[in-house]
C-alpha positions, 0 to 999 in steps of 0.5 A, spaced: 563 720 929 556 723 929 555 730 929 551 729 936 557 725 939 563 730 937 566 734 942 572 739 940 574 740 946 575 733 948 578 731 942 583 737 942 584 740 949 589 734 951 593 735 945 595 742 947 601 741 952 602 746 958 599 747 964 592 751 965 592 758 965 587 763 968 587 769 963 582 773 967 587 779 968 591 776 962 596 781 958 596 781 950 601 777 949 598 772 953 592 772 949 596 772 942 600 766 944 601 760 939 599 755 943 595 756 951 591 751 955 586 757 959 580 758 963 577 764 962 571 769 960 567 772 955 572 778 953 578 774 953 575 769 948 572 774 944 579 778 944 582 771 941 577 770 936 578 778 934 585 777 933 584 770 929 579 773 924 583 778 923 589 775 920 583 771 915 581 779 913 588 782 913 592 776 909 585 774 905 587 768 907 584 762 902 582 756 906 576 754 911 574 757 917 570 753 922 566 757 928 562 755 933 558 760 937 553 755 941 547 758 938 546 762 931 544 768 935 550 768 939 553 770 931 549 776 930 554 781 932 559 778 928 556 776 922 558 782 918 566 779 919 565 772 918 560 774 911 567 779 909 571 772 910 567 769 905 570 773 899 576 768 901 575 762 905 570 757 905 565 759 912 562 754 916 558 756 923 555 751 928 550 753 933 543 751 936 539 754 930 535 758 935 534 764 930 532 765 922 539 765 919 540 768 911 542 762 907 544 766 901 549 770 905 556 765 903 556 763 910 554 755 910 550 754 917 550 747 921 545 747 925 546 742 931 541 737 934 539 738 941 543 735 946 550 736 941 556 736 945 559 742 941 552 746 944 556 747 950 563 749 945 565 756 943 570 754 937 574 757 931 578 754 927 582 757 921 585 752 916 589 755 910 596 753 907 599 759 910 596 760 917 593 754 922 590 756 928 584 753 933 581 755 939 576 751 943 573 753 949 567 748 954 562 753 957 562 751 964 556 755 966 551 754 960 547 760 958 542 763 962 546 762 969 549 769 969 546 775 969 551 778 964 553 773 959 559 776 958 561 773 966 560 766 963 566 761 965 570 757 960 576 752 960 580 752 953 585 751 948 589 755 943 593 752 938 597 754 932 600 747 931 599 744 924 597 737 927 592 739 932 589 744 928 589 739 921 585 734 927 581 739 929 579 741 921 578 734 919 573 732 925 568 738 923 569 738 915 566 731 916 559 735 917 559 740 913 552 739 910 549 746 911 542 747 913 539 748 906 542 741 904 538 739 911 531 741 909 
C-alpha cells in the first residue's frame, strides 16, 4: 500500500472489539484500558500517548516506535521525549513536513505526501518484544476549525493485542525511508 493511501485508522479500527465510548469525562482507568474504541478530544489523546511513551522510557524498551502527529510542527512540544526514546528504540515520526526538523537528533522523520490519509490521523505504535501497544485516532474536524486546537474531535482505537499492533507496525514499517533518504 502506498504511503498516500495508507490509513492506519481504517486498517485497525475494526480490529478492536467493543462499542465506541465517549472519553470526554473519562476516568484514568478508561484512558489506560488495553483495548478501547473511543471518541475524544486532544487532551485524552495526549494522556493515552503519554502513558505509552512512559513505558518506552521507564522500561527502556528495545523495539520500534512509530508516531504520527499529522504535522511535524505538532511534535515539537514532545520532541525531547521522543529523542530520549531513541536511546532504546528506533523512532519514526510521520507528518506533513510543515517545519524544518533536525535530521541528526536520532529520530527518523517520514514526510507524508499531500492528501495522504495519514495527515488526518494521530497515532502511536510501540512494537517491542515485551510490550505492544497502539493508538490511532482520526481527526474528525481538521486543523483551523476550532479557536483552540485542543477542542478538535477524534474517533479512534487503542489496543494492546499483539495481532493488531503487529499489523499496524508492518503497515508503517513498509515506509521507513526517512527524510534524509528522500532528498
